[in-house]
Structure formats: C-alpha cells, structure tokens
N, C-alpha and C positions, 0 to 999 in steps of 0.2 A: 836515413834522414831524421834529424832531431825533431821531436815534438814540441809544439808551443806549450806554454804553461796552461793555456785554456784547454788545449786538447788533452793534456794529462789530467786536468781536473775532471773533464767530461768522461774520460775513460775510467777514472777511479769511481766516479758516480755510477757509471754503467755496471762496473764490477760489483759495487755495493748493492745496487738494485737487483742484479741477478742473484746474488747471495741471499738477499732478503726474500725475493720471490721463491727461491728454492726452499728456504727455511719455512716460509709460510705454507707452501704446498705440502711439505712434509708434515707440518703441524695439522693442516686441514685433513690430510689423509689419515693421520692418527685419530683425529676427532671423528671422522666418518666411520672408521673401524670401531671406535668406541660406541658410536650410536648404533651400529649394526649389532654389536654384542648386547647392548642395553635392550634393543628391540627384540632380540632373541630371548633374553631373560623375560621381557614383558610377555611375549607369546606363551612362554612356559607358565608364567604366573596366571595369565588369563585362563589357560587350560586347567590349572590347579583350582582356580575359583569355580570354573564350570563343574569340575568333578565334585568339589565340596558342596555346591548348591544342589547337584543331582543327588548326592548322598543325603543331604538335609531333606530334600523332597521325598526320597524313599523312606526315610525315618519318620517323617510326618505322616505318611500314609500308614506306616506300621503302627504309629501311636494312635491314629484314628481307629484302626481295626481293634487295637487293644482296648481303647475306650468303649467301643461298641461291645466287645466281649465283657468288659467290666460291668457295663449297664445291664447286660443280659444276666450276668451272675448275681448282681444286686436284686434284679427282679425275681430271679429264682430263689434267692435267700428270703426275700419278703414273702413269697408264696409259701415257703417252708415254715416261716415264722407264723403265718396265718394258720396253716394246717396244725402247727404245734399248739398254738393257743386254743384252737377249736377242740383238738384232741384232748388237751389237758382239762378243758371244761367238761367234756364228756366223761373223762376218767373220774373227775371229782364227783360228778353226779352219780356215776355207777358205784363209786366207793361208798357214798352215802346210802344208796339203795342196798348195796351188799351188807353194809353195817346193820341195816334194819333186818335183813334176811339171814344174818350170820347164824342165829339159833337153828336154822333149817339147813345150813350149808353142809354140815357134817352128817346129816341123816342119810341112811341107806335107802335109795329109791327102790331097790329090789325088795328089801325087807318090808317097806310100806306097802308095795303092790302085793306082795305075798300075803300080808295080813289082811288086806282088803279082799283079795280073792278067797281067803279062808273064811272070812265072815260072810261074804256073799254066798259061798257054798253051804255054809251052815244054815243061813237063812232060807236057802232054796231046798235043802234036803231034810231039814228037821222041822218038827211041829213044836213051835215055841210059844210060851205064854206071850200075851200082848206086851207086857212090860219088858220081857227079855228081847222080843223082836224089835221093840222100840229102841232099846239100848243098842242093839246091833246096828240098826239104821243110823242112829246118831253117831256111833263109833265110826261106821263107814264114811259118813259125811265129814267127820272130823279128820279122819285119815286122808281123805281125798283133798281136803283143804291143805293139810300138811304136805301132801305129795305135790300139790300145785305150787306151794311156796318153795318146796325143796327144788323142784324142776326150775322155778324162776331163779332161785339162788344159783343153781348150777349154770344156767344160761348167762346170768349176769357175770358170774365169775369167769366163765369161758370168754365172754365178750371183753371183760376187763383184761384178761391175759393177752387176748389178741390185740387190744388197743395198746397195751404196754409194749408189745412187740413192735407195733407200728410206730410208737413213740421213740423207741430205741433206733429204728431205721431212720426216722426223720432227723433225730439228733445226729446220727452218723452222717446223713446227707448234708445237714447244716455245717457240720465240722469240715466236711470235704469242700463245700462251697466256700466257706470262710478261708480255707487254705488256698483255694484257687484265686479268691479275691486278693488275698495278700500277695500271692505269687504274681498276679497280673499287675497289681499296684507297683510292686518292685520292678517289674519289667518296664512299666510306663515311666517310672522314675529313672531307670537306666537309660531308656531311649531319650527322655527329656534332657538328661545330663549330657548325653552324646550330641544331641542337637545343639545345645548351648556351646559345647566345646567346638564343634565344627563351625558354628556361627562365628565364634571368636576367631578361629583360624581364617575364615573367609574374610572377616573384617581386617585382620592383620595383613593378609595377602593383598586385599584391595588398597590398603594404605601404601604398601610397597609399590603397587602399580601406579598409584598417584605420584609417589616420589619419583619413580622412573619416568613418568610422563613429564614431570617438572624438569628432571635432569636432561631428558632428551630434548625438550624445548629449549633449555638453556644452551646446550651444546649446539643445537641446530642454529640458534641465533649467532653463536660464536663462529660457526662455520660460515654463515652468511657474511658476517663482519670480515672474516679472513678473506673470503672470496672477493668482497668489495675492495679490500686493501690490496689484494693481488692485482685486480683489474686496474686500480689506480697506479700501482707501481709499474705494471706492464705499459700503461699509457705514458707514464713518465719516462720509462726506458725508451719507448719509441720517440718521444720528443727529444731526449738527449742524443739518441742515435742520429736523428735528423739534423740536430744542431751540430753535431760532430761532422756530419757529411757536408753541411753548408760551410763550416769553417775550413775543412780540408779543401773544398772546391775553391774557396777564396784564396787560400795559400797558393794553390796551383796557378790560379789566374795572375796573382801578383808576381810569381816567379816568371811566368811567360812574358808579362809586361816588361819586367826588368831585363830579361834576355833580349827582347826585341829592341829595347832602348840601347843596349850594348852593341847590337849589330848595326843599328842605325848610326851610332857614334862612329864605329869603325868605317862604315861606308862613307861618311862625310870626310873622315881623315884621308881615305883612299882617293876620293874625288879631289881633295886639295892637293894631293901628291900626284894626281893624274894617273893613278893605278886603275886597272880594270876591276869591275864589281862582279860578284857572283849573283846568280839569279835570286838567292835568298836575300842578299844585301840590297838588291834593287827593290824587291818587294817590301822589305822592311823600310827602306828609305821613302818609298812612295805610299806606304800604308795599305798594301793589298795582300798582306800575309793571310793564308787560310789556316784551317785547323792542322793540316799535316805540316805546314811550314812552322806553325807554333811549336809542334812537337820537335821538329828538327832544330829550331832556334834554341829551344830549351836544352837540347843535347849539346849544341855548340857552346852555349853559355856555360854549360857544365864543364 
C-alpha cells in the first residue's frame, strides 16, 4: 500500500528524531564518562592537597622544635658570654696583682724557708750580742714577708693558669654553641624553604581543583541541557507517532467508506435488474454494516 505524502513526511521526521535522540544520548554518555574521569582526577588532587597540608603541618612542628632549640642555644651562648666576660675581668685583675708580685714569683720558697729555719736555729742555739740578735730578728721578719709575698705570687699564678684553662674551655664551648646555632639556623632555613615550596604546590593543586570544579559544573549543565533536549525530542517523537497513527486510521476509515459505497451501488443495480442480493449487500444497502462486514467489504472492494 502506497504511503501518502503526509505519512512519508512524518516517517522521515520520526527517523530524524530517532537519529538525533541516539546522537544526543551518545554525546550525553560521553560527557558523563568525562565527568567521571574529572571527578576521579579531582579526588586524586584532593588527596594530594591533604598530603601536602599534612607534610606542611609536620614541617611546621619541626620548625617550632628547631626554634625552641635555637632559643636554648642562644641562651646558652649568652650565659657563656657572661662567664667569659666575668672570667676575663678576674684574669685582668690577677694579671695586675701578679705584675706587682712578679719580683717574688721566681724566688725559691724552699730556700727562703731554709734560711728562716737557719736563722731561727742560730738565734735559739747561740749567745749573740743584742745588735746581732736584733739583726737576725729583723732578717727573719723580712724573709717571712718575702715568703708570704712569694706564696701569694705562686697562688695568684696558679689561679691565673687555672682561669686561663677555664677561659680556653669556655671559648671552645662558645665555638661549639655558635656552630650548633649556625647548623640549626641552616636547618630552619631549609625547613622554611620546604614549607614555602609545599605551600606553592598546594596552592597550584587547589587551583587545578577549582578549574576541575568549573569544568565539571560546565559539563554537568551541558548534560542537563542534553537531557532536556532528549526529553523534548522524545515528546516530539511521541506526538509524531500519534499523528501518524491518526492519519493511518483516517485512511483506513476512508477506504472502508468507499468500499461500502461501491457495494451499495452494486446492490442498487442488482435491485433494478431484479437480481438477488447477498447479505453484505443488503447490510450495505440498509446501513447496518458491522466491523467484521467493513473488513469483508474492504476485501471485496479490493
């Protein structure tokens, strides 16, 4: 059975709509897959940011410990400087004292004591004139004063040697503390630089996440638009299909009407000729044809 031009146009539109719906669904599926990939990338980037921030937090704690260590070393250095200044003052004082006692520093304590004992023995064991005894007493007093100065010079000298030893140790300790301070400062600088580097990486990854969010949002809106377009085309396809069904039903009704008119015409001709009528012809003539008779009449007309 040949199609009417209107039927052909509707069928062409239905084919076009089906092709467009298929293409839109394929495009939507591709976009949905793209969103899934982008969301997977986003999850990876979010995890990377979390790791970077955790590393930054750990480095900040390490920097805080290093700063505390640096402060402790600076306090230790200040204490050593205080000890150094005090010790230098004491050494300068003792140097001046020693300079005053220098004439006595090289004397022999044993010789002086031996001479004093010799004079005392002589005083005790010999009968001496008063002038001679007075001279011995004065000599012993002079030697005892020299002995006292000599012993004082020895003590000051030993003290000075001991303080110089302490001075050397303090300077060595200061050098070690300064070395540690420089080392800790370098470590703090390294940690600070690493924090800055990681912070830059975190900011860069955060920017990528923002870009992904914008891209996901854009594609999601496009998916919504495609879904709306698909819904509109599906609705249009339904309308066209219903229109085609209505047209086809109208064509069938018209064919049935024409077939019945033909049967009625033949029945009238038979009546004029006095020929007997079939049951279908009688029904057609009197307008009582049912659905089954319409199908039969359509077949007869054909």
